[in-house]
N, C-alpha and C positions, 0 to 999 in steps of 0.2 A: 591409549593413544598409542601410535607407532612411534618409536623413538627417532625415526628417520624422517618423519613429517615434515620437520622445519626445513628440509632440503627441499622438497615438492612447494612447500608454503613460499619460501624465499624465490623461487624461481618463477612463479605465477605471480607474486606481487611484483617483482622486477619487470616481467614481462608488460603487466598492467600499467605501470609507471611509464614504460616507455612504448605504449600502444603497440606491441607485438601481437599479430594476430595468431589466433591458435593453428591456423596450417604452417605458419613460420615455425612454431614451437614442435609441432608434429614433425617437419622435415629436419630439425635441428639433429646434431649427433651428440649423443650423450655418453659421459664416461663409463667405464665399466672397472669394477664393480661398485655401483652405487645404487640407491634406492629410485634415483630419478630416472635412472635408464628406461623404466617401464612406463614412464611418462609418454614416450613416443607411442607404446601400443594404445595407452589409454586415448591419446589423442586422436589416433588413427581411427579409433571406433567412433569418437563424436563428432569429428569434424567432417563437414558435409564433402562428399566426393566432388562436387563442382568446383572447389576450391582450389586453385592449382596449387601443384607442389613447387617447390622451389627451383628445380631443375627447369621445369616448364615456364615459368614465369620469367625466367632471366632473358 
């Protein structure tokens, strides 16, 4: 198991508890260097293109 998995798991768990949409997570700014910074790339791959980005939805 990845030793940094807890960072991703805790981020997703927090988002789920607060009903944060995947598109909102995709558009978030993640700190560097951390394992969570690749989360944006993962979400960009799985979140549908028809879900507005944060800048568009404002």
